[in-house]
C-alpha positions in Angstrom: -14.5 -8.0 17.0 -12.1 -6.5 14.4 -9.0 -8.8 13.0 -6.0 -7.3 11.2 -4.3 -8.9 8.6 -0.9 -7.1 7.3 1.9 -7.3 4.4 5.1 -5.8 5.4 7.3 -4.6 2.8 10.1 -2.3 1.6 9.1 0.5 -1.3 11.6 2.9 -2.7 10.6 6.8 -2.4 12.8 9.2 -3.1 16.2 7.0 -3.7 15.5 5.8 -0.1 14.0 2.5 1.2 10.6 3.3 3.1 9.4 0.2 5.6 5.4 -0.1 4.5 2.8 -2.2 6.1 -0.4 -2.7 3.9 -3.2 -3.4 6.3 -6.9 -5.1 5.8 -9.0 -5.0 8.5 -13.1 -6.1 8.4 -13.8 -3.8 5.3 -11.0 -1.4 4.8 -7.4 -1.3 3.4 -4.6 1.4 4.1 -0.9 1.7 3.9 1.5 2.6 6.7 4.7 4.3 5.8 6.2 3.4 9.3 9.1 5.7 9.3 7.2 8.7 8.2 4.3 7.9 10.2 1.8 8.1 7.5 -1.3 6.3 7.0 -3.5 6.4 3.9 -6.8 4.9 3.2 -7.0 3.1 -0.1 -9.4 1.1 -2.1 -8.7 -2.6 -2.8 -5.2 -3.2 -3.4 -5.6 -4.0 -7.2 -7.6 -0.7 -7.7 -4.7 1.5 -8.7 -6.4 4.4 -10.1 -8.3 5.0 -7.1 -5.3 4.3 -4.5 -2.8 6.8 -6.8 -5.5 9.3 -6.0 -5.2 8.8 -2.6 -1.5 8.9 -2.3 -1.3 11.6 -4.5 -3.1 13.4 -1.8 -0.2 13.1 0.7 2.9 12.7 -1.7 1.8 15.4 -4.6 3.5 13.3 -6.9 2.3 11.6 -9.6 4.9 9.4 -10.4 5.7 8.4 -6.9 2.1 7.7 -6.3 1.5 5.3 -8.9 4.7 3.7 -8.3 3.6 3.2 -4.7 -0.3 1.8 -6.1 1.5 -0.5 -8.4 3.6 -1.4 -5.7 0.6 -2.2 -3.7 -0.8 -4.3 -6.3 2.2 -6.4 -7.0 2.1 -7.0 -3.1 -1.0 -7.9 -2.7 -1.2 -10.2 -5.9 2.4 -12.0 -5.0 0.9 -12.8 -1.5 -2.3 -14.1 -2.8 -0.4 -16.5 -5.5 1.9 -18.0 -2.3 -1.4 -18.5 -0.3 -2.5 -20.8 -3.3 0.9 -22.8 -3.6 
């Protein structure tokens, strides 16, 4: 049985706010850009290097890819902090 956990957040891409879901299932992570209908497989949310590479394959823009990867890391780390409180 697969379980899915997701974190919903907005991120700004090309001056537009994009609704995203960071999804964790049993062994994998992915980010879904809901309005663009794009899903990208990720490494662990804190792995900025590999996530930047995966995101770059779709967006073809290094600055955007880095901002999204750091945004994913921030959302994940903030969620972990909230769970500890």
